[in-house]
C-alpha positions in Angstrom: -35.0 4.7 -1.4 -33.5 7.5 -3.2 -31.8 6.8 -6.9 -30.0 10.3 -6.5 -26.2 8.5 -5.4 -26.3 5.0 -6.6 -22.4 4.9 -6.4 -19.8 7.0 -5.3 -16.0 6.9 -5.8 -13.8 8.7 -3.5 -16.5 10.9 -2.3 -18.3 11.6 -5.4 -21.0 10.1 -7.8 -19.5 7.7 -9.9 -20.2 5.0 -12.8 -16.4 3.7 -13.4 -13.2 2.9 -12.2 -10.0 3.4 -13.8 -8.1 0.5 -15.5 -4.8 0.9 -13.5 -6.9 0.2 -10.6 -5.4 -2.3 -8.4 -8.9 -3.6 -6.8 -9.7 -4.3 -10.1 -6.3 -5.8 -11.7 -5.3 -7.7 -8.6 -8.2 -8.1 -6.2 -5.4 -5.5 -4.0 -8.4 -4.3 -1.9 -11.0 -5.2 1.1 -14.8 -4.8 1.1 -17.6 -5.0 3.7 -21.7 -5.3 2.9 -23.3 -2.8 5.1 -26.7 -3.1 6.5 -28.2 0.4 6.4 -31.2 1.0 9.2 -33.2 3.8 9.5 -29.5 5.6 8.3 -27.5 3.8 10.7 -25.6 1.3 10.1 -25.8 -1.8 13.1 -22.6 -3.6 13.7 -20.6 -0.6 12.3 -17.8 -0.7 14.9 -17.2 -4.6 14.4 -17.1 -3.4 10.7 -14.4 -0.9 11.0 -12.4 -3.2 13.4 -11.9 -5.9 10.6 -11.4 -3.2 7.9 -8.5 -2.1 9.8 -7.3 -5.7 10.3 -7.4 -6.2 7.0 -5.8 -2.9 6.0 -3.3 -3.9 8.4 -2.2 -7.1 7.2 -2.6 -6.0 3.5 -0.5 -2.6 4.0 -3.1 -0.6 2.9 -3.2 3.0 3.6 -6.3 3.4 5.3 -7.7 6.6 6.0 -10.5 6.1 8.1 -12.0 9.7 8.8 -11.9 10.2 4.9 -13.6 6.8 4.5 -15.9 7.3 7.1 -16.9 11.1 6.5 -17.5 9.6 2.6 -19.9 6.9 4.1 -22.2 9.3 6.1 -22.2 11.7 3.3 -23.3 8.8 1.0 -26.2 7.7 3.5 -27.6 11.2 3.5 -27.2 11.7 -0.2 -28.9 8.3 -1.0 -31.8 8.9 1.4 -31.7 5.3 2.6 -33.7 4.1 5.3 -33.8 0.5 5.1 -31.1 -0.5 2.3 -27.4 -2.5 1.8 -24.0 -0.7 1.0 -21.3 -2.6 -0.6 -18.2 -0.4 0.6 -14.9 -1.7 -0.9 -11.3 -0.3 -0.7 -9.0 -0.9 -3.4 -5.5 0.4 -2.9 -5.8 2.7 -5.9 -3.9 3.2 -9.3 -0.6 1.5 -9.6 1.4 0.7 -12.2 1.5 -2.6 -14.3 2.9 -5.3 -12.0 2.4 -6.8 -8.3 4.9 -4.5 -6.8 2.9 -2.4 -4.3 3.2 1.6 -5.4 5.2 3.9 -2.7 2.6 6.7 -3.2 -0.4 4.7 -3.1 -3.8 6.1 -1.9 -6.4 3.7 -1.2 -9.7 4.5 -3.6 -13.2 4.2 -2.0 -16.1 2.7 -3.6 -20.1 2.4 -2.4 -22.6 1.2 -4.1 -26.4 1.5 -2.5 -29.2 -1.6 -3.6 -32.4 -2.4 -2.0 -32.2 -5.2 0.9 -32.7 -8.6 -0.2 -36.2 -9.9 -0.3 -35.3 -13.5 1.6 -38.5 -15.6 2.1 -40.0 -15.5 6.0 -39.5 -19.3 5.9 -35.6 -19.1 6.5 -35.8 -17.8 9.6 -39.1 -19.2 10.7 -38.8 -23.0 9.4 -34.7 -22.8 8.7 -32.6 -23.9 5.3 -31.6 -26.6 3.9 -27.7 -26.4 2.9 -26.2 -27.1 0.2 -22.8 -29.4 0.3 -20.4 -27.7 -1.8 -17.7 -29.5 -3.4 -15.5 -26.6 -3.8 -12.9 -26.3 -0.9 -11.3 -23.2 0.5 -7.4 -23.0 0.2 -5.7 -22.7 3.8 -3.7 -18.9 3.7 -3.3 -18.1 7.4 -2.1 -14.6 6.2 -6.0 -13.7 4.4 -7.8 -15.6 6.8 -10.5 -14.0 8.7 -10.6 -11.1 6.3 -13.1 -10.0 3.6 -10.7 -9.4 0.8 -11.9 -9.1 -3.0 -10.6 -12.3 -4.4 -13.7 -14.2 -3.8 -13.6 -16.7 -6.5 -13.4 -19.8 -4.3 -17.3 -18.2 -3.3 -18.2 -17.6 -6.4 -17.5 -21.3 -8.0 -19.1 -22.5 -4.5 -22.2 -20.6 -5.3 -22.1 -21.8 -9.2 -22.4 -25.5 -8.2 -26.5 -25.3 -7.2 -29.6 -23.5 -9.0 -31.9 -25.5 -6.8 -34.4 -23.0 -4.7 -34.5 -25.6 -1.8 -31.5 -24.6 -1.2 -30.7 -21.3 0.6 -26.7 -21.6 1.2 -24.2 -23.9 0.7 -21.4 -25.1 2.9 -17.6 -24.9 2.8 -15.1 -26.8 3.6 -11.2 -26.4 3.4 -8.9 -28.6 1.6 -8.5 -31.0 5.0 -12.3 -31.5 5.1 -12.9 -29.4 8.1 -16.0 -27.6 7.9 -15.5 -23.9 7.8 -18.8 -21.2 6.7 -21.2 -20.8 4.6 -21.0 -18.8 1.0 -22.3 -15.9 3.1 -22.7 -16.8 6.4 -20.8 -18.1 9.6 -22.0 -21.5 11.2 -22.6 -22.4 15.0 -23.4 -25.8 16.0 -24.9 -26.6 19.3 -22.9 -29.7 20.4 -23.1 -31.2 24.0 -24.7 -27.7 25.9 -21.7 -25.9 23.8 -22.2 -23.5 21.0 -19.2 -24.4 18.7 -18.1 -22.3 15.3 -15.4 -23.6 13.2 -11.8 -21.9 13.6 -11.1 -19.4 11.3 -7.0 -19.5 11.9 -6.4 -20.8 8.6 -9.7 -19.6 6.1 -12.6 -18.3 6.2 -14.2 -14.9 6.8 -14.7 -13.5 10.3 -18.4 -12.5 10.0 -19.1 -9.6 12.4 -22.3 -11.3 13.3 -20.2 -14.0 14.3 -18.1 -11.6 16.6 -20.7 -10.1 18.3 -22.5 -13.3 18.9 -19.7 -14.8 20.4 -19.1 -11.7 22.5 -23.0 -11.4 23.7 -22.9 -15.0 24.5 -19.5 -14.8 26.5 -21.3 -12.0 28.4 -23.8 -14.2 29.6 -21.3 -16.5 30.7 -22.0 -18.9 28.0 -18.6 -21.0 26.7 -18.1 -20.6 22.8 -15.5 -23.1 21.5 -13.8 -21.8 18.5 -12.2 -25.0 17.1 -11.9 -27.7 14.1 -15.1 -29.2 13.0 -15.1 -32.2 11.5 -18.4 -32.9 8.7 -18.9 -36.2 10.5 -19.2 -34.0 14.0 -22.3 -32.1 12.6 -24.6 -34.7 13.1 -23.3 -34.4 17.0 -25.2 -31.0 17.2 -28.5 -30.5 18.6 -29.1 -27.4 17.2 -27.3 -25.5 13.8 -27.6 -22.0 12.3 -25.9 -19.8 10.1 -25.6 -15.9 10.4 -24.5 -12.9 8.9 -24.7 -8.8 9.2 -27.8 -8.7 6.7 -30.1 -11.4 7.7 -29.2 -12.0 11.6 -29.8 -15.8 11.8 -30.9 -18.6 10.0 -31.6 -22.1 11.7 -30.3 -24.9 9.6 -32.5 -27.8 9.1 -30.7 -30.3 6.7 -28.0 -31.3 5.3 -28.2 -34.0 3.0 -29.6 -37.2 5.0 -29.1 -35.2 8.5 -31.8 -33.3 10.2 -32.0 -30.6 12.8 -34.8 -29.1 14.4 -34.9 -25.3 15.1 -34.3 -25.5 19.0 -35.3 -23.2 21.6 -31.4 -21.8 21.8 -31.3 -20.7 18.3 -34.7 -19.2 18.5 -33.2 -17.3 21.6 -30.4 -16.0 19.6 -32.4 -14.9 16.8 -34.5 -12.2 19.2 -31.6 -11.5 20.7 -29.7 -10.7 17.1 -32.4 -9.0 15.8 -32.6 -6.4 18.1 -29.2 -5.4 16.2 -31.5 -3.9 13.8 -34.2 -1.9 15.6 
């Protein structure tokens, strides 16, 4: 990985932001975490769709053409073959106060980093989930979006330091299972894949979307519905997923145990093709 372009702001190399940036002041913006593979971004169309949904809901004046041009230039300048790009879109600079500036122009931040070196055992043997006490607030207006307000995830991730846990399970204020701190969840219950309903909170991950679409194309039913913690004990298989690591089987949560089943293994292989 080249060190010539580790960070850009609005298409130019930079290492700072104006103090007036609304993303810094209010978390007023969106972000995407993009895996780079052979100078390409797998699942980019789904990342872009989520950005556009978020921009519409937050009323951000997103310039897709400018964004894509800057992203392509950044990848070329960085020389990245395999890496991670964090893309942030803020509402740009504005006056003090919550009122949206009438002349707002989105600011684009691109940051390059190495792809995390996760233990191979996460994918092969499965992971153990930490039961987070932090609860996700229910806010339908922001549900599904990858907005810049991540304090719930920060607090949840601070709950454990033991390396036996690769991920934490998050529930909402009603106790319903929602997601991991950095991933989405699928459970195989009575022969049907179930993933938590995200209409009230949670992040609608692009790997989650891709897997739902692929499974439905194969004629399999995928239920998106509320999922109670007690219902996880009924699952024959359980896994978490995101667009960086693909699929990790879940083998344990407190006293519950699951095998790394054949259906999860099959989906792991399918998801791995996305990065090839």
